[in-house]
matplotlib code that plots the C-alpha trace (Angstrom):
import matplotlib.pyplot as plt

x = [-2.5, -1.6, 0.5, -0.4, 2.9, 5.4, 8.6, 11.6, 14.4, 17.7, 20.5, 23.7, 25.3, 24.4, 21.1, 20.7, 18.3, 15.2, 12.3, 9.1, 6.2, 2.8, 0.9, 0.0, 1.6, 2.1, 4.7, 7.8, 10.7, 13.9, 16.8, 20.1, 22.0, 21.3, 17.9, 17.3, 14.8, 11.5, 8.7, 5.4, 2.5, -0.9, -2.4, -2.8, -1.3, -1.1, 1.3, 4.2, 7.4, 10.3, 13.4, 16.6, 18.8, 18.6, 15.2, 14.2, 11.6, 8.3, 5.6, 2.2, -0.5, -4.0, -5.4, -5.3, -3.9, -4.0, -1.5, 1.3, 4.5, 7.4, 10.7, 13.8, 16.0, 15.9, 12.5, 11.5, 8.9, 5.4, 2.8, -0.7, -3.2, -6.8, -7.9, -7.8, -6.3, -6.7, -4.3, -1.6, 1.8, 4.6, 7.9, 11.0, 13.5, 13.5, 10.2, 9.1, 6.3, 2.8, 0.2, -3.3, -5.8, -9.4, -10.4, -10.0, -8.6, -9.1, -6.6, -4.1, -0.6, 2.1, 5.5, 8.6, 11.1, 11.3, 8.0, 6.8, 3.8, 0.2, -2.2, -5.8, -8.1, -11.8, -12.7, -12.0, -10.6, -11.4, -8.8, -6.4, -2.9, -0.3, 3.3, 6.3, 9.0, 9.4, 6.1, 4.9, 1.8, -1.8, -4.2, -7.9, -10.1, -13.8, -15.1, -13.9, -12.2, -13.3, -10.7, -8.3, -4.7, -2.1, 1.5, 4.5, 7.4, 7.8, 4.9, 3.8, 0.5, -3.1, -5.5, -9.2, -11.5, -15.2, -16.1, -14.9, -13.2, -14.1, -11.4, -9.0, -5.4, -2.8, 0.8, 3.9, 6.8, 7.3, 4.5, 3.4, 0.0, -3.5, -6.0, -9.7, -11.9, -15.6, -16.5, -15.3, -13.2, -14.2, -11.3, -9.1, -5.4, -2.9, 0.8, 3.8, 6.9, 7.6, 5.0, 4.1, 0.5, -2.9, -5.4, -9.1, -11.3, -15.0, -16.1, -14.7, -12.2, -13.2, -10.1, -7.9, -4.2, -1.6, 1.9, 5.0, 8.0, 8.6, 6.3, 5.8, 2.1, -1.1, -3.7, -7.3, -9.6, -13.2, -14.7, -13.0, -10.2, -11.1, -7.8, -5.5, -2.0, 0.7, 4.0, 7.1, 10.0, 10.4, 8.6, 8.5, 4.8, 1.9, -1.0, -4.3, -6.8, -10.2, -12.0, -10.4, -7.3, -7.9, -4.4, -2.0, 1.3, 4.1, 7.2, 10.4, 12.9, 12.9, 11.4, 11.9, 8.3, 5.7, 2.6, -0.4, -3.1, -6.4, -8.5, -7.3, -3.9, -4.1, -0.4, 2.1, 5.2, 8.2, 10.9, 14.2, 16.2, 15.8, 14.9, 15.9, 12.4, 10.1, 6.8, 4.0, 1.0, -2.1, -4.5, -4.0, -0.4, 0.1, 3.9, 6.8, 9.4, 12.8, 15.1, 18.6, 20.2, 19.3, 18.2, 19.7, 16.6, 14.7, 11.1, 8.6, 5.2, 2.3, -0.6, -0.8, 2.8, 3.9, 7.7, 10.9, 13.3, 16.8, 18.9, 22.5, 23.5, 21.9, 20.6, 22.3, 19.7, 17.8, 14.1, 11.7, 8.1, 5.1, 2.0, 1.3, 4.7, 6.1, 9.5, 13.1, 15.3, 19.0, 20.8, 24.5, 25.1, 23.1, 21.3, 22.9, 20.7, 18.7, 15.0, 12.7, 9.0, 6.1, 3.0, 1.9, 4.4, 5.8, 8.8, 12.5, 14.6, 18.3, 20.1, 23.7, 24.2, 22.1, 19.6, 20.8, 18.8, 16.6, 13.1, 10.6, 7.1, 4.0, 1.4, 0.7, 1.9, 2.7, 5.4, 9.0, 11.2, 14.7, 16.8, 20.2, 20.8, 18.8, 15.7, 16.4, 14.4, 11.9, 8.6, 5.9, 2.6, -0.4, -3.0, -2.7, -3.2, -3.2, -0.5, 2.9, 5.5, 8.9, 11.4, 14.7, 15.7, 14.5, 11.0, 10.8, 8.6, 5.7, 2.6, -0.6, -3.8, -7.4, -8.8, -8.9, -12.4, -15.3, -13.3, -13.3, -10.6, -9.7, -7.3, -5.7, -3.1, -3.1, -6.8, -8.1, -11.5, -13.6, -14.5, -17.0, -17.2, -19.8, -19.4, -17.5, -18.8, -21.8, -20.0, -20.1, -17.0, -16.3, -13.4, -11.9, -8.5, -7.3, -10.7, -13.0, -16.3, -19.1, -19.7, -22.7, -22.7, -25.5, -24.7, -22.1, -22.6, -25.8, -24.4, -24.4, -21.1, -20.5, -17.1, -15.7, -12.0, -9.9, -12.9, -15.7, -18.8, -22.1, -22.5, -25.8, -25.7, -28.6, -27.4, -24.3, -24.0, -27.2, -26.2, -26.2, -22.8, -22.2, -18.6, -17.2, -13.4, -10.9, -13.2, -16.2, -19.0, -22.5, -22.8, -26.1, -26.0, -28.8, -27.4, -24.1, -22.9, -25.7, -25.3, -25.4, -22.1, -21.7, -18.1, -16.9, -13.1]
y = [7.7, 5.7, 7.5, 7.3, 5.9, 4.1, 2.6, 1.0, 0.6, -1.1, -0.9, -2.8, -2.4, -1.5, -3.2, -5.9, -4.2, -4.9, -2.7, -2.8, -0.8, -0.4, 2.0, 2.3, -1.0, -2.5, -5.1, -6.6, -6.5, -8.4, -7.9, -9.7, -8.9, -7.3, -9.0, -12.2, -10.8, -11.8, -9.3, -9.7, -7.4, -7.0, -4.0, -3.0, -6.1, -8.3, -11.0, -12.9, -12.6, -14.9, -14.2, -16.2, -15.0, -12.7, -14.0, -17.5, -16.5, -17.6, -15.0, -15.4, -12.9, -12.6, -9.4, -7.8, -10.8, -13.5, -16.0, -18.2, -17.6, -20.0, -19.1, -21.2, -19.6, -16.8, -17.9, -21.5, -20.9, -22.1, -19.4, -19.9, -17.2, -16.9, -13.4, -11.4, -14.1, -17.1, -19.5, -21.9, -21.2, -23.7, -22.5, -24.6, -22.9, -19.8, -20.8, -24.4, -24.0, -25.1, -22.3, -23.0, -20.1, -19.9, -16.3, -13.9, -16.4, -19.6, -21.9, -24.5, -23.8, -26.4, -25.3, -27.4, -25.4, -22.1, -22.7, -26.3, -26.1, -27.2, -24.4, -25.0, -22.0, -21.8, -18.1, -15.4, -17.7, -21.2, -23.3, -26.1, -25.3, -28.0, -26.8, -29.0, -26.9, -23.3, -23.5, -27.0, -27.1, -28.2, -25.4, -26.0, -23.0, -22.8, -19.2, -16.3, -18.3, -21.8, -23.8, -26.6, -25.8, -28.5, -27.3, -29.5, -27.3, -23.6, -23.7, -27.1, -27.3, -28.3, -25.5, -26.1, -23.1, -23.0, -19.4, -16.2, -17.9, -21.6, -23.3, -26.2, -25.3, -28.0, -27.0, -29.1, -26.8, -23.1, -22.7, -25.8, -26.3, -27.1, -24.4, -24.9, -21.9, -21.7, -18.2, -14.8, -16.1, -19.7, -21.3, -24.3, -23.5, -26.2, -25.3, -27.5, -25.3, -21.7, -20.8, -23.5, -24.1, -24.7, -22.1, -22.5, -19.5, -19.4, -16.1, -12.6, -13.4, -16.9, -18.1, -21.1, -20.5, -23.1, -22.4, -24.5, -22.4, -19.0, -17.5, -19.7, -20.4, -20.7, -18.3, -18.6, -15.7, -15.4, -12.3, -9.1, -9.5, -12.6, -13.4, -16.4, -15.8, -18.4, -17.9, -20.0, -18.2, -14.9, -13.1, -14.6, -15.4, -15.3, -13.1, -13.1, -10.5, -10.0, -7.3, -4.4, -4.3, -6.9, -7.4, -10.2, -10.0, -12.4, -12.3, -14.2, -12.7, -10.1, -7.6, -8.3, -9.1, -8.5, -6.6, -6.2, -3.9, -3.1, -0.9, 1.6, 2.1, 0.2, 0.0, -2.6, -2.7, -4.8, -5.2, -6.9, -6.2, -4.1, -1.0, -0.8, -1.4, -0.2, 1.1, 2.0, 3.8, 4.8, 6.1, 8.0, 8.9, 7.9, 8.2, 6.2, 5.5, 4.1, 3.0, 1.7, 1.6, 2.6, 6.0, 7.5, 7.1, 8.9, 9.6, 11.1, 12.2, 13.6, 13.7, 14.5, 15.7, 16.0, 16.7, 15.4, 14.2, 13.3, 11.6, 10.8, 9.9, 9.8, 13.3, 15.7, 15.8, 18.2, 18.2, 20.1, 20.3, 21.7, 20.9, 20.5, 21.7, 23.4, 24.4, 24.1, 22.3, 22.1, 19.9, 19.4, 17.6, 16.2, 19.5, 22.8, 23.5, 26.3, 25.6, 27.9, 27.3, 28.9, 26.9, 24.8, 26.4, 29.3, 30.3, 30.9, 28.6, 29.1, 26.4, 26.4, 23.6, 21.2, 23.9, 27.6, 28.9, 31.8, 30.7, 33.1, 31.8, 33.4, 30.6, 27.6, 29.2, 32.7, 33.6, 34.7, 32.2, 33.1, 30.2, 30.3, 26.9, 23.8, 25.8, 29.3, 31.2, 33.9, 32.8, 35.2, 33.5, 35.1, 32.5, 28.8, 29.3, 33.1, 33.6, 35.2, 32.7, 33.8, 31.0, 31.4, 27.8, 24.4, 25.4, 28.5, 30.6, 32.9, 31.7, 33.7, 31.7, 32.5, 29.3, 25.6, 25.2, 27.6, 30.1, 32.1, 30.9, 32.9, 31.3, 32.8, 30.3, 26.5, 26.3, 29.8, 29.4, 31.0, 28.5, 29.5, 27.1, 27.0, 23.7, 20.5, 20.2, 22.2, 24.9, 26.6, 26.1, 28.0, 26.9, 28.4, 26.9, 23.3, 21.9, 24.9, 23.8, 25.0, 22.8, 23.3, 21.2, 20.9, 17.9, 15.2, 14.4, 15.5, 18.3, 19.6, 19.5, 21.2, 20.6, 22.1, 21.4, 18.4, 16.1, 18.3, 16.5, 17.3, 15.3, 15.4, 13.7, 13.0, 10.6, 8.7, 7.4, 7.4, 10.2, 11.0, 11.6, 12.9, 12.9, 14.2, 14.3, 11.9, 8.9, 10.2, 8.0, 8.3, 6.8, 6.3, 5.2, 4.1, 2.5, 1.7, 0.1, -1.1, 1.5, 1.7, 2.8, 3.7, 4.1, 5.3, 5.1]
z = [73.9, 70.8, 68.1, 64.4, 63.4, 65.6, 64.2, 65.5, 63.1, 64.0, 61.4, 61.5, 58.1, 54.5, 54.8, 57.4, 59.8, 61.8, 61.0, 63.1, 61.8, 63.3, 61.2, 57.4, 56.6, 60.0, 59.3, 60.7, 58.4, 59.2, 56.9, 57.0, 53.8, 50.4, 50.1, 52.1, 54.6, 56.3, 55.7, 57.5, 56.4, 57.8, 56.0, 52.4, 51.0, 54.1, 53.0, 54.4, 52.3, 53.0, 51.1, 51.1, 48.2, 45.3, 44.3, 45.5, 48.2, 49.4, 49.1, 50.6, 49.7, 51.0, 49.6, 46.2, 44.4, 47.1, 45.8, 47.0, 45.1, 45.6, 43.9, 43.7, 41.1, 38.6, 37.3, 38.0, 40.6, 41.6, 41.5, 42.8, 42.1, 43.2, 42.3, 39.1, 37.0, 39.2, 37.7, 38.7, 37.1, 37.5, 36.2, 35.9, 33.7, 31.4, 29.8, 30.0, 32.5, 33.1, 33.3, 34.3, 33.8, 34.8, 34.3, 31.4, 29.0, 31.0, 29.2, 30.1, 28.7, 28.9, 27.8, 27.4, 25.5, 23.8, 22.0, 21.8, 24.2, 24.5, 24.8, 25.6, 25.3, 26.1, 25.9, 23.4, 20.7, 22.2, 20.4, 21.1, 20.0, 20.1, 19.4, 18.9, 17.4, 16.2, 14.3, 13.5, 15.7, 15.6, 16.1, 16.6, 16.6, 17.2, 17.2, 15.2, 12.5, 13.4, 11.5, 12.0, 11.3, 11.2, 10.9, 10.5, 9.6, 8.8, 6.4, 5.1, 7.0, 6.5, 7.2, 7.3, 7.5, 7.9, 8.4, 6.7, 3.8, 4.3, 2.3, 2.7, 2.4, 2.2, 2.3, 1.8, 1.2, 1.2, -1.3, -3.1, -1.6, -2.5, -1.7, -2.1, -1.7, -1.6, -0.6, -1.7, -4.6, -4.8, -6.8, -6.6, -6.5, -6.9, -6.3, -6.7, -6.5, -5.9, -8.5, -11.0, -10.0, -11.4, -10.5, -11.3, -10.6, -11.0, -9.6, -9.8, -12.6, -13.7, -15.5, -15.6, -15.0, -15.5, -14.3, -14.8, -13.8, -12.5, -15.1, -18.2, -17.7, -19.6, -18.5, -19.8, -18.9, -19.5, -18.0, -17.3, -19.7, -21.7, -23.4, -23.7, -22.5, -23.1, -21.2, -21.5, -19.8, -18.1, -20.8, -24.3, -24.4, -26.7, -25.5, -27.3, -26.2, -27.4, -25.4, -23.7, -25.8, -28.5, -29.8, -30.5, -28.8, -29.6, -27.4, -27.8, -25.3, -22.7, -25.2, -28.9, -29.7, -32.3, -31.0, -33.1, -31.8, -33.3, -31.1, -28.5, -30.1, -33.4, -34.3, -35.2, -33.0, -34.0, -31.4, -31.7, -28.6, -25.5, -27.5, -31.2, -32.7, -35.4, -34.1, -36.5, -35.1, -36.8, -34.2, -31.0, -31.8, -35.4, -35.8, -37.1, -34.5, -35.5, -32.8, -33.1, -29.6, -26.1, -27.2, -30.5, -32.7, -35.2, -34.3, -36.8, -35.4, -37.2, -34.7, -31.1, -30.9, -34.5, -34.2, -35.5, -32.9, -33.7, -31.0, -31.0, -27.4, -24.1, -24.3, -26.7, -29.4, -31.7, -31.1, -33.4, -32.3, -34.0, -32.1, -28.5, -27.4, -30.5, -29.4, -30.4, -27.9, -28.3, -25.9, -25.5, -22.3, -19.4, -18.9, -20.0, -23.0, -24.5, -24.8, -26.8, -26.4, -28.1, -27.5, -24.5, -22.2, -24.2, -22.2, -22.7, -20.5, -20.2, -18.4, -17.4, -14.9, -13.0, -12.0, -11.8, -14.7, -15.7, -16.7, -18.2, -18.6, -20.1, -20.6, -18.5, -15.3, -16.3, -13.8, -13.6, -12.0, -11.1, -9.9, -8.4, -6.7, -6.1, -4.9, -3.6, -6.3, -6.6, -8.2, -9.1, -10.1, -11.5, -12.3, -11.5, -7.8, -7.8, -5.2, -4.8, -3.9, -2.7, -2.1, -0.4, 0.6, 0.1, 1.2, 3.3, 1.1, 1.3, -0.4, -0.6, -1.3, -1.1, 0.3, -0.5, -1.7, -1.9, -3.9, -7.1, -9.5, -12.5, -14.9, -18.0, -19.2, -19.5, -18.5, -18.6, -17.0, -14.4, -11.6, -9.0, -6.1, -3.4, -1.7, -2.3, -5.8, -6.9, -8.9, -12.2, -14.3, -17.5, -19.5, -22.6, -23.1, -23.1, -22.6, -23.3, -22.0, -19.8, -16.8, -14.6, -11.4, -8.9, -6.8, -6.7, -10.3, -12.1, -14.2, -17.8, -19.4, -22.8, -24.4, -27.5, -27.6, -26.9, -26.5, -27.9, -26.7, -25.0, -21.8, -19.9, -16.5, -14.3, -11.6, -10.8, -14.3, -16.5, -18.9, -22.6, -24.0, -27.5, -28.7, -31.9, -31.5, -29.9, -29.8, -31.8, -30.5, -29.1, -25.7, -24.0, -20.4, -18.3, -15.2, -13.7, -16.9, -19.2, -22.0, -25.8, -27.2, -30.9, -32.0, -35.4, -35.2]

ax = plt.figure().add_subplot(projection="3d")
ax.plot(x, y, z, "-o")
ax.set_aspect("equal")
plt.show()
């Protein structure tokens, strides 16, 4: 009767034993010192393993991998595979080996130093890569990119594409290259130093850009912006716009420029040093601003804000508002001020240190907020979200919501509208405050929007764009859209 497992094991020291198995592995193992043994398998792996030192052994497989592995030092071995990878790997020192694949990648890789190898692929990438130093290689691709890349030093290479971009890129230093595109951008870019290049576009932007130093370039646009920009040093340039902004901007130093606008802002701005300028607005803001130092200026508004602001130091100023804010603010130090609002916010705020104040709101948020430290306050809301929020530490509060979308939202302060949601959009929105319009949505766009306040227009949508928009306030134009752009726009001023 044969037993399932028979073993004879003869020990003599810490290792150095003879082990004779017959069952699951069925091998003869002869140890002599810490490693250095002969191991003969016949089962699951079925190999002969001959050790002599710490590594440096001969290993003969016949099963799962089926290779011959000949070691001589720490690495530096000969490895002959025939199965899953099926390559010949010849090591000599830490790297510097010859590796011959035939399966998943199927390349020849010849190393000589840390990099500096020849790598021949035929599968997934299918390129020839010739290295000589840290970079400085020749790389020949065929498939996914299909370019020729010739490196010489860290950059300074020639790169020839034919697929996704399809350009010629000639490097000589860190930048300083010639780049010829033909696809997505399709421009010629000529570099000579770190910047200092000539860039010729023909597609998406379509401009000529001539650089000479770090900035200091000439930029000629034609499409999206359509301006002439002449730079000379870090700033100090002449910029001539004609479309979107349509101003003349004359720089001479870091700031200190003359800026002449005509459309969107329509002001004259005269700078002399970093701040300290005269700014004359006539449109959207329409104020006179007189600076003298970093802050410490006199600012006279008449339109959107309409306040008198008298500065003397970094903070510590008297600010008298009348319109959008309409409060009296008395500063004395960095914080520690008394602020009395009556309009947009309409609260009394009493500061004493960095935080630690009592803040009583009635408008925009409409809560009582009692601070004591950095956070640690009690906050009672009534409209913006409609929850009660009790803070005690940095976060650690109780917040009572209704839900994120699909909710009924009743405002009373800053917005003051009724908003009835049903899905992602598709809601009825009734405003009465800051905007004050009726907005009826039905799909993603496609709504009727009736404004009366800040904008005050009638906007009739039907698709993604394609709407009739009648303004009367801030811009005051009639805008008739028909497609994505393609509209008639009638401005007044």
